[in-house]
KEDO-582230 format. One line per 5 residues: number of its first residue (from 1); their letters; for each residue x, y, z of C-alpha. Coordinates in Angstrom, 1 decimal. Layout:
N
NUM> a> X:Y:Z; ...;
# end
This chain:
629
1> xxxxx> -0.1:-0.2:0.1; 2.8:2.4:0.6; 4.4:1.5:-2.6; 1.4:2.8:-4.7; 2.1:6.1:-4.8;
6> xxxxx> 5.5:6.2:-6.5; 4.7:3.7:-9.1; 0.9:4.9:-9.8; 1.2:7.5:-13.1; -2.1:9.2:-12.1;
11> xxxxx> -1.0:9.9:-8.3; -1.8:13.7:-7.6; 2.1:13.8:-6.7; 2.9:12.7:-10.2; 0.6:14.8:-12.1;
16> xxxxx> 1.9:17.9:-10.2; 5.1:17.2:-11.8; 4.0:16.5:-15.1; 2.0:19.5:-15.4; 5.3:21.5:-14.0;
21> xxxxx> 7.8:19.9:-16.1; 5.4:20.3:-19.6; 4.0:23.9:-18.6; 7.7:25.2:-17.9; 8.5:23.5:-21.9;
26> xxxxx> 5.1:24.9:-23.6; 6.1:28.2:-22.5; 9.4:28.2:-23.3; 9.8:30.3:-19.9; 12.8:30.7:-17.4;
31> xxxxx> 14.1:27.7:-16.2; 12.7:28.8:-12.6; 8.9:28.6:-13.8; 9.5:25.2:-12.4; 10.6:26.1:-9.1;
36> xxxxx> 8.0:28.6:-8.8; 5.2:26.3:-9.4; 7.0:23.3:-7.1; 9.0:24.8:-4.4; 11.4:22.1:-2.4;
41> xxxxx> 8.4:21.5:0.4; 5.9:19.5:1.9; 2.7:18.9:-0.2; 0.4:21.5:1.2; 2.8:24.0:0.7;
46> xxxxx> 3.2:23.1:-3.0; -0.8:23.7:-3.5; -0.1:27.5:-2.6; 1.7:28.0:-5.8; -0.3:29.2:-9.2;
51> xxxxx> 1.2:29.2:-12.4; 1.8:32.5:-14.4; -0.8:33.3:-16.7; -1.1:36.0:-19.6; -2.8:38.4:-17.3;
56> xxxxx> 0.3:38.1:-14.6; 2.9:38.5:-17.5; 1.3:42.0:-17.5; -0.4:41.5:-21.1; -3.9:42.5:-21.0;
61> xxxxx> -6.4:39.8:-22.2; -7.8:42.4:-24.0; -4.9:43.0:-25.8; -4.8:39.9:-27.3; -7.5:40.4:-29.5;
66> xxxxx> -5.6:43.5:-30.9; -5.3:43.5:-34.9; -1.9:43.6:-35.3; -1.1:41.1:-33.0; -3.2:38.8:-34.8;
71> xxxxx> -1.2:39.1:-37.8; 1.8:37.7:-37.0; 2.0:34.1:-37.1; 4.6:33.0:-34.5; 2.7:35.8:-32.4;
76> xxxxx> -0.7:33.9:-32.6; 1.1:31.1:-31.8; 2.4:32.4:-28.8; -1.1:33.9:-28.1; -2.5:30.6:-28.1;
81> xxxxx> 0.2:29.0:-26.3; -0.9:31.0:-23.4; -4.6:31.2:-23.8; -4.4:27.4:-23.2; -1.7:27.6:-20.3;
86> xxxxx> -4.0:30.0:-18.6; -6.8:27.5:-18.9; -4.8:24.4:-18.0; -3.3:26.7:-15.0; -6.5:27.2:-13.9;
91> xxxxx> -7.7:23.7:-13.8; -4.6:22.8:-12.4; -4.9:25.4:-9.7; -8.3:23.9:-8.5; -6.6:20.4:-8.8;
96> xxxxx> -4.0:21.8:-6.4; -6.5:22.7:-4.2; -8.1:19.4:-4.0; -4.5:17.9:-3.9; -4.2:20.0:-1.1;
101> xxxxx> -7.3:19.1:0.8; -6.1:15.3:0.3; -2.7:15.9:1.3; -4.3:17.3:4.4; -6.1:14.0:5.0;
106> xxxxx> -3.4:11.7:4.3; -1.2:13.5:6.7; -3.2:13.0:9.2; -3.7:9.6:8.3; -0.2:8.6:7.8;
111> xxxxx> 0.5:10.5:11.6; -2.2:8.0:13.1; -0.7:4.9:10.7; 3.0:6.0:12.4; 1.6:5.1:15.2;
116> xxxxx> 0.5:1.4:14.6; 2.6:0.7:11.5; 6.4:2.5:12.1; 8.2:0.1:9.4; 5.0:1.3:6.9;
121> xxxxx> 5.9:5.1:8.0; 10.0:4.3:7.0; 9.3:2.7:3.8; 6.7:5.8:3.2; 9.8:7.9:4.0;
126> xxxxx> 11.6:6.8:1.6; 9.5:6.2:-1.0; 8.8:10.0:-0.2; 12.3:10.7:-0.7; 13.0:8.5:-3.9;
131> xxxxx> 9.9:10.7:-5.2; 11.7:14.2:-4.8; 14.9:12.9:-6.2; 13.0:12.1:-9.4; 11.2:15.5:-9.4;
136> xxxxx> 14.4:17.2:-9.1; 15.4:15.4:-12.0; 12.5:15.6:-13.8; 12.6:19.8:-12.7; 16.6:19.7:-14.5;
141> xxxxx> 15.5:18.2:-17.4; 12.1:20.7:-17.9; 15.2:23.5:-17.4; 17.5:22.4:-20.1; 14.2:21.8:-22.5;
146> xxxxx> 13.3:25.6:-21.6; 17.0:27.2:-22.4; 16.9:24.6:-25.9; 13.7:26.0:-26.6; 14.8:29.8:-25.9;
151> xxxxx> 17.9:29.3:-28.1; 15.9:27.4:-31.1; 13.4:30.8:-31.2; 16.4:33.1:-31.0; 17.8:30.8:-33.9;
156> xxxxx> 14.8:30.7:-35.9; 14.2:35.0:-35.5; 17.6:35.6:-37.1; 17.3:32.8:-39.9; 13.5:34.7:-40.7;
161> xxxxx> 15.4:38.0:-40.6; 18.3:36.6:-42.7; 16.1:35.2:-45.3; 13.8:38.2:-45.7; 17.4:40.3:-46.4;
166> xxxxx> 18.1:37.5:-49.0; 14.6:37.9:-50.8; 15.2:41.7:-50.9; 18.6:41.1:-52.2; 17.3:38.4:-54.7;
171> xxxxx> 14.6:41.2:-55.7; 17.3:43.8:-56.8; 19.7:41.4:-58.6; 16.4:40.5:-60.9; 16.0:44.1:-61.6;
176> xxxxx> 19.4:44.8:-62.4; 19.5:41.6:-64.7; 16.4:43.1:-66.4; 17.8:46.3:-67.1; 20.9:44.6:-68.4;
181> xxxxx> 19.1:42.2:-70.7; 16.9:45.1:-71.6; 20.0:47.4:-72.6; 21.6:44.7:-74.5; 18.2:44.5:-76.3;
186> xxxxx> 18.4:47.7:-77.2; 22.3:47.6:-78.4; 21.4:44.8:-80.5; 18.9:46.9:-82.1; 21.2:49.7:-82.7;
191> xxxxx> 23.5:47.0:-84.2; 20.9:46.0:-86.7; 20.2:49.5:-87.8; 23.4:50.6:-88.2; 24.1:47.1:-90.3;
196> xxxxx> 21.0:47.9:-92.2; 22.3:51.8:-92.6; 25.9:50.2:-93.3; 24.4:47.6:-96.3; 22.2:50.6:-97.9;
201> xxxxx> 25.6:52.9:-98.3; 27.6:50.0:-99.6; 24.7:49.0:-101.9; 24.7:53.2:-103.2; 28.5:52.9:-103.4;
206> xxxxx> 28.3:49.4:-105.5; 25.8:51.5:-107.9; 27.9:54.8:-108.0; 30.8:52.6:-108.6; 29.2:51.1:-111.8;
211> xxxxx> 27.9:54.6:-112.8; 31.2:55.9:-112.6; 32.4:52.5:-114.7; 29.7:53.3:-117.1; 31.0:57.0:-118.1;
216> xxxxx> 35.0:56.0:-117.8; 33.9:53.2:-120.5; 32.1:55.8:-122.2; 34.9:58.6:-121.6; 37.3:55.7:-123.1;
221> xxxxx> 35.1:55.5:-126.2; 34.9:59.0:-126.5; 38.4:59.4:-126.1; 39.1:56.5:-129.2; 36.5:58.5:-131.3;
226> xxxxx> 38.1:61.3:-130.4; 41.8:59.8:-131.4; 40.4:58.5:-134.6; 39.2:61.7:-135.7; 42.3:63.3:-135.1;
231> xxxxx> 43.9:60.6:-137.0; 41.9:61.0:-139.7; 42.2:64.7:-139.7; 45.5:64.3:-140.1; 45.6:61.9:-142.8;
236> xxxxx> 43.0:64.4:-144.5; 45.8:67.0:-143.8; 48.2:64.8:-144.9; 46.6:64.4:-148.3; 45.9:67.6:-148.4;
241> xxxxx> 49.3:68.6:-148.1; 50.4:65.9:-151.0; 47.7:67.4:-153.3; 48.6:70.8:-152.6; 52.4:69.2:-153.4;
246> xxxxx> 51.2:67.2:-156.6; 49.4:70.5:-157.6; 52.4:72.5:-157.3; 54.3:69.8:-159.2; 52.1:70.4:-161.7;
251> xxxxx> 52.2:73.8:-162.0; 55.9:73.6:-162.5; 55.7:70.9:-165.1; 53.0:73.2:-166.8; 55.5:75.5:-166.1;
256> xxxxx> 58.5:73.6:-167.3; 56.4:72.5:-170.4; 55.7:76.4:-171.6; 59.6:77.0:-171.0; 60.1:73.8:-173.2;
261> xxxxx> 57.6:75.1:-175.6; 59.0:78.6:-175.6; 62.3:76.8:-176.5; 61.3:74.6:-178.8; 59.5:77.6:-180.7;
266> xxxxx> 62.6:79.5:-180.4; 64.7:76.3:-181.5; 62.3:76.0:-184.4; 62.1:79.6:-185.1; 65.6:79.7:-185.2;
271> xxxxx> 65.7:76.6:-187.5; 63.5:78.4:-189.6; 65.1:81.4:-189.6; 68.4:79.6:-190.7; 66.5:77.8:-193.1;
276> xxxxx> 64.9:80.9:-194.4; 67.9:82.6:-194.7; 69.3:79.8:-196.3; 66.7:79.6:-198.9; 66.7:82.4:-201.0;
281> xxxxx> 64.6:81.5:-203.3; 61.3:82.7:-205.0; 59.1:80.7:-202.9; 60.5:82.2:-199.7; 57.1:83.8:-199.2;
286> xxxxx> 55.3:80.8:-199.8; 57.5:78.5:-197.4; 57.4:81.5:-194.5; 53.3:81.6:-195.0; 53.6:77.5:-194.8;
291> xxxxx> 55.7:77.7:-191.8; 53.3:80.0:-189.8; 50.3:78.6:-190.6; 52.1:75.0:-189.5; 53.5:76.8:-186.2;
296> xxxxx> 49.8:78.3:-185.5; 48.6:74.9:-185.8; 51.0:73.5:-183.8; 50.5:75.9:-181.4; 46.9:76.0:-181.1;
301> xxxxx> 46.8:72.2:-180.9; 49.7:72.2:-177.9; 47.9:74.9:-176.5; 44.4:73.0:-176.6; 46.5:70.3:-175.5;
306> xxxxx> 47.7:72.2:-172.2; 44.5:74.0:-171.8; 42.7:70.4:-171.2; 45.4:69.0:-169.3; 45.4:72.2:-167.0;
311> xxxxx> 41.2:72.2:-166.7; 41.3:68.4:-165.7; 43.8:68.6:-163.6; 42.0:71.8:-161.6; 38.6:69.9:-161.8;
316> xxxxx> 40.5:66.7:-159.5; 42.2:69.1:-157.6; 38.8:71.1:-156.7; 37.3:68.0:-156.1; 40.0:66.7:-153.7;
321> xxxxx> 40.1:70.1:-151.8; 36.2:70.3:-151.4; 36.3:66.2:-150.3; 39.2:67.5:-147.7; 37.0:70.5:-146.8;
326> xxxxx> 33.8:68.4:-146.2; 35.9:65.8:-144.7; 37.5:68.4:-142.2; 34.6:70.1:-141.8; 32.5:67.0:-140.3;
331> xxxxx> 35.4:65.6:-138.6; 35.6:69.3:-136.6; 32.0:69.0:-135.4; 32.9:65.0:-134.2; 35.5:66.7:-132.4;
336> xxxxx> 34.0:69.7:-130.5; 30.9:67.2:-129.7; 33.4:64.7:-128.2; 35.4:67.5:-126.8; 32.0:68.9:-125.0;
341> xxxxx> 31.2:65.4:-124.2; 34.2:64.6:-122.6; 34.1:68.0:-120.9; 30.8:67.0:-119.5; 32.0:63.4:-118.9;
346> xxxxx> 35.0:64.8:-116.9; 32.6:66.8:-114.8; 30.6:64.3:-113.9; 33.6:61.9:-113.1; 34.9:64.9:-111.0;
351> xxxxx> 31.5:65.0:-108.9; 31.6:61.2:-108.7; 34.7:61.2:-107.4; 34.0:63.5:-104.7; 30.7:61.4:-103.8;
356> xxxxx> 32.9:58.2:-103.7; 35.0:60.1:-101.2; 32.5:61.2:-98.9; 30.7:58.0:-98.9; 34.3:56.3:-98.5;
361> xxxxx> 34.7:58.6:-95.2; 31.3:57.7:-94.0; 31.9:54.2:-94.4; 35.0:54.3:-92.3; 32.9:56.7:-89.8;
366> xxxxx> 30.1:53.8:-89.9; 33.0:50.9:-89.5; 34.4:52.3:-86.5; 31.2:53.0:-84.8; 30.5:49.6:-85.5;
371> xxxxx> 33.6:48.4:-83.9; 32.4:50.7:-80.8; 29.3:49.0:-80.4; 30.2:46.0:-81.1; 33.0:46.0:-78.4;
376> xxxxx> 30.3:47.9:-76.4; 27.7:44.9:-76.9; 30.7:42.4:-76.0; 31.9:44.2:-72.8; 27.7:44.5:-71.8;
381> xxxxx> 27.4:40.7:-72.5; 30.4:39.6:-70.7; 29.3:41.9:-67.8; 25.5:40.4:-68.1; 27.4:36.9:-68.3;
386> xxxxx> 29.2:38.1:-65.1; 25.8:38.9:-63.4; 23.8:36.3:-64.4; 26.6:33.8:-62.7; 26.8:35.7:-59.7;
391> xxxxx> 23.0:35.7:-59.7; 23.4:32.0:-60.4; 25.7:31.7:-57.6; 23.8:33.7:-55.0; 20.5:32.0:-55.6;
396> xxxxx> 21.9:28.4:-55.4; 23.6:29.8:-51.9; 20.0:31.4:-51.0; 18.6:27.7:-52.0; 21.3:26.0:-49.5;
401> xxxxx> 20.0:28.8:-46.9; 16.8:28.3:-47.4; 17.0:24.2:-47.3; 19.0:25.0:-44.0; 16.2:27.2:-42.9;
406> xxxxx> 14.0:24.3:-43.4; 16.0:21.5:-41.9; 16.3:23.4:-38.9; 12.8:25.1:-38.6; 11.4:21.2:-39.6;
411> xxxxx> 13.6:20.3:-36.0; 11.9:23.4:-34.5; 8.6:21.7:-35.8; 9.6:18.1:-34.3; 10.5:19.6:-31.1;
416> xxxxx> 7.3:21.3:-30.7; 5.4:18.2:-31.6; 7.1:16.5:-29.0; 6.2:19.3:-26.5; 2.7:19.0:-28.0;
421> xxxxx> 2.4:15.1:-27.5; 3.5:15.8:-23.9; 1.2:18.3:-23.1; -1.3:16.4:-24.7; -0.5:13.7:-22.6;
426> xxxxx> -0.3:16.2:-19.6; -3.8:16.7:-20.5; -5.4:13.5:-20.7; -3.6:13.0:-17.4; -5.2:15.9:-15.6;
431> xxxxx> -8.5:15.5:-16.8; -8.3:11.5:-16.0; -7.5:12.9:-12.2; -10.4:15.1:-12.7; -12.9:12.7:-13.4;
436> xxxxx> -11.5:10.4:-10.6; -11.5:13.1:-8.2; -15.0:14.3:-9.5; -14.0:17.9:-10.4; -15.4:20.4:-11.8;
441> xxxxx> -14.1:21.3:-15.3; -13.3:25.4:-15.5; -15.2:26.6:-18.7; -13.0:28.6:-21.1; -13.8:31.9:-22.1;
446> xxxxx> -15.3:32.2:-25.5; -13.0:33.1:-28.3; -10.2:31.1:-29.4; -8.0:31.1:-32.4; -8.8:29.8:-36.0;
451> xxxxx> -5.8:29.0:-38.4; -5.7:28.8:-41.8; -3.1:27.3:-43.8; -3.5:27.9:-47.5; -1.6:25.4:-50.1;
456> xxxxx> -0.4:27.1:-53.1; 0.6:26.0:-56.4; 4.1:27.1:-56.0; 7.1:25.2:-55.1; 10.6:26.9:-53.6;
461> xxxxx> 12.2:23.6:-53.6; 11.4:20.1:-54.6; 10.6:17.1:-52.4; 11.3:19.1:-49.1; 8.9:19.7:-46.6;
466> xxxxx> 7.9:23.8:-46.0; 5.8:25.8:-43.9; 2.9:27.9:-44.6; 2.3:31.3:-43.6; -1.2:31.5:-40.8;
471> xxxxx> -3.8:34.0:-41.0; -5.7:34.3:-37.6; -9.1:35.3:-37.2; -12.0:35.2:-34.7; -14.0:32.0:-34.9;
476> xxxxx> -16.9:30.1:-32.7; -15.9:27.5:-29.8; -16.9:24.4:-30.9; -14.1:22.0:-32.5; -14.1:21.8:-36.3;
481> xxxxx> -12.0:22.6:-38.8; -12.8:24.4:-42.2; -11.3:23.0:-45.0; -11.2:24.7:-48.7; -10.7:23.3:-51.8;
486> xxxxx> -10.1:25.0:-55.3; -9.3:24.2:-58.6; -9.5:25.4:-62.2; -9.1:24.6:-65.7; -7.5:27.9:-67.2;
491> xxxxx> -5.9:31.1:-66.5; -8.6:32.3:-64.1; -9.1:30.6:-60.8; -11.1:31.4:-57.3; -8.2:32.7:-54.9;
496> xxxxx> -9.7:32.6:-52.0; -13.3:32.3:-50.4; -14.4:33.6:-47.1; -15.9:31.2:-44.2; -18.0:33.3:-43.5;
501> xxxxx> -19.8:34.3:-46.6; -18.8:37.6:-47.1; -16.9:37.8:-50.0; -15.3:35.6:-52.9; -12.0:36.4:-54.7;
506> xxxxx> -11.8:35.6:-58.4; -7.9:35.9:-59.8; -6.5:36.1:-63.3; -2.9:34.3:-63.4; -2.3:35.1:-66.6;
511> xxxxx> -0.1:38.3:-67.9; -3.1:39.4:-70.5; -6.4:40.7:-69.4; -9.2:38.9:-69.6; -13.0:39.8:-70.5;
516> xxxxx> -15.3:38.2:-68.0; -18.6:39.8:-69.8; -20.9:37.4:-69.6; -19.0:35.4:-67.1; -21.5:33.6:-64.0;
521> xxxxx> -20.8:32.4:-60.6; -22.9:30.1:-59.2; -23.4:29.2:-55.6; -24.6:25.6:-54.4; -25.7:25.1:-50.8;
526> xxxxx> -27.2:22.2:-49.5; -30.6:21.1:-51.1; -31.3:24.6:-52.0; -31.9:26.5:-55.7; -28.5:27.6:-57.0;
531> xxxxx> -27.9:31.3:-56.6; -26.3:32.9:-60.0; -24.4:36.3:-60.3; -23.6:37.5:-63.6; -20.7:40.1:-64.4;
536> xxxxx> -21.6:43.4:-65.9; -20.9:43.8:-69.5; -17.4:44.8:-70.9; -16.4:44.0:-67.3; -12.4:43.2:-68.3;
541> xxxxx> -10.0:41.6:-65.4; -6.3:42.8:-66.1; -3.6:40.1:-65.7; -2.7:39.2:-62.4; -5.4:41.0:-60.7;
546> xxxxx> -7.9:39.9:-58.3; -11.5:40.9:-58.2; -13.5:40.5:-55.0; -17.4:39.6:-55.3; -18.9:40.9:-51.9;
551> xxxxx> -22.4:39.5:-50.5; -25.4:42.3:-50.1; -24.5:42.9:-46.9; -21.0:43.5:-46.9; -20.9:44.9:-50.4;
556> xxxxx> -22.8:48.4:-49.3; -19.8:49.2:-46.7; -17.0:48.3:-49.0; -15.9:50.4:-52.1; -13.9:48.1:-54.5;
561> xxxxx> -15.0:45.1:-56.0; -18.7:44.2:-57.4; -21.9:43.5:-55.3; -23.5:39.8:-55.5; -26.9:41.6:-54.5;
566> xxxxx> -28.9:38.2:-54.2; -25.6:36.6:-52.2; -26.4:36.3:-48.4; -23.5:35.3:-45.9; -24.7:31.5:-45.0;
571> xxxxx> -24.5:30.5:-41.5; -20.8:29.3:-39.7; -20.7:25.6:-40.1; -22.2:25.0:-43.2; -20.4:23.6:-46.5;
576> xxxxx> -21.0:25.7:-49.3; -19.5:25.3:-53.2; -18.9:27.8:-55.5; -18.3:27.3:-59.5; -17.0:29.8:-62.4;
581> xxxxx> -19.0:29.3:-65.9; -17.9:30.7:-68.8; -19.8:32.6:-71.8; -21.1:29.1:-73.1; -21.9:27.8:-69.6;
586> xxxxx> -18.4:25.6:-69.4; -17.0:25.1:-65.8; -13.7:27.2:-65.3; -13.1:26.5:-61.8; -14.7:25.8:-58.7;
591> xxxxx> -13.9:26.2:-54.9; -15.6:24.5:-51.9; -15.6:25.1:-47.9; -16.3:21.7:-45.8; -16.8:21.9:-42.2;
596> xxxxx> -15.7:18.7:-40.7; -14.4:17.5:-37.2; -10.7:17.8:-36.1; -9.1:15.2:-36.7; -5.7:13.7:-34.7;
601> xxxxx> -2.3:15.5:-35.2; -3.4:18.8:-35.1; -0.4:21.6:-34.9; 1.2:23.8:-37.5; 0.4:21.9:-41.2;
606> xxxxx> 3.0:20.4:-43.4; 2.9:20.0:-47.3; 5.1:17.5:-48.9; 6.2:18.3:-52.4; 5.7:15.0:-54.1;
611> xxxxx> 7.4:13.7:-57.4; 8.3:17.7:-57.6; 5.4:19.8:-59.0; 1.9:20.3:-58.3; -1.3:21.2:-60.7;
616> xxxxx> -1.5:24.6:-61.4; -4.0:26.6:-60.1; -5.2:24.2:-57.6; -5.3:25.4:-53.6; -6.5:23.5:-50.5;
621> xxxxx> -7.5:26.0:-47.7; -7.7:24.7:-43.7; -9.1:26.3:-40.9; -9.5:25.3:-37.1; -11.8:26.6:-34.9;
626> xxxx> -9.8:24.9:-31.9; -7.1:26.4:-30.1; -3.3:24.5:-31.9; -0.5:23.9:-29.4;
# end
């Protein structure tokens, strides 16, 4: 009978020791909390001590409902733990009061038993000393766990701050990278335009070179024609000189023939005179007359022949002179036209040469500019590659740090789950003692903290666990769980549904605007008839934006979104479904809220990425109306 209190796990001393150890570990407070709860004193003196509550720590209960305190997940978790520990401490205080009475009666019984059973009293003292030793060991373990929990909380806050800094640096690097890519694209566009200008200039230069070559060929042909004309003119001049020389020769011949004729006449005259002198006959007169007539006939015949020859020579010479003159005039006109065309060609060639020089200078300038642009682009590309490489290294480092944070967070979660299990065991043991002792349970104050966990379609690390952000809102004191499920077949999805039925949010997950003209939202609620809401005409949901459809009661006090006049807030605890229908009645997206009983293993929810990917535009929300330890 004396050994039963030491071995029974449901004894008041064991329950009080376990409650002090678990309450101190769950609060994460100072190690002296357990010593305040269970000092080294007798059991009656131990019952006068009460655990600290949020009101004892200086935090008013009204301040727990402040909106700015409920926004932080860690703050909500701490407030939740404090609220539950306050309730447990109240229950523990009543339990300890009952234990004090029982311990007093037990002491009286022990004094009475000491008179009859000294041996049993000694055994009880030995068992009490062993129990106190075990209690001291448990108190030391509780202090060590409290220190470890505080260190883990500090490390978690530091990791969160470092994670936020890394996210800010990542956003800045992404902005710099986008600016560098945009600048490289601008430089590429400028290079393409300059290359087009260069090709235009080169084609124009080739056309000008072709024109210059044609002009040069024409100039050479004109020069050849001018040389031919000059040669022909020179030949005509030589022929004229030959003709003049021939005419002079003919004139000399005529003069020579005249002189010869005169000499012959003189000789004949002398001959005849000598003959006449010799003849001194009577026929001298007749002979002279015959001689004179013969001489006259011979002179006439000779003069006639000379005149005919002279006329023929003059006609030939005149014809040659006229031919030479006509040829010279013709060649002179051709030469003048050739000279004029040659001058024009030379002027055009000079202008083309000047234009060619200007174009060559422009081409050299453009080539220099192209080289500068190519060097700039090469430099920018190298800089962009270095930035991208640095960005990738930083992202890899951030992923490693995030993985380390997730591992640390997982370790903290394991510790928290262990503490939750111990608290659950402590609660079960305390409830068992209350039922055994028939103690009345204090009713908890109305109002708890409901936590909503939203699972999105983005995965940061594949194959690893990750925590979700917690959003708190006021709920009822019944223990149930709100499960939200949503899915979509396109870029439009149902983003969020208010469990109280105040609003429904529809999001455009693409970057392009989507017209919702003629689209319909359908509400399904138990066996009631479906309620339909049709978007107004020309309603456009911009890319990445969210539109809120408010209920008739809530829409009057809000200034944004659209109002569903026939939509009223349903009663809390009733399942409700929504569907988004297209113009042709095809279901684009759907979402449903279901209220179910709370299952086992309540705590912070973990999502495991299986297979490395999730279905796009699908989400699952769970809300717990009971406090989560």
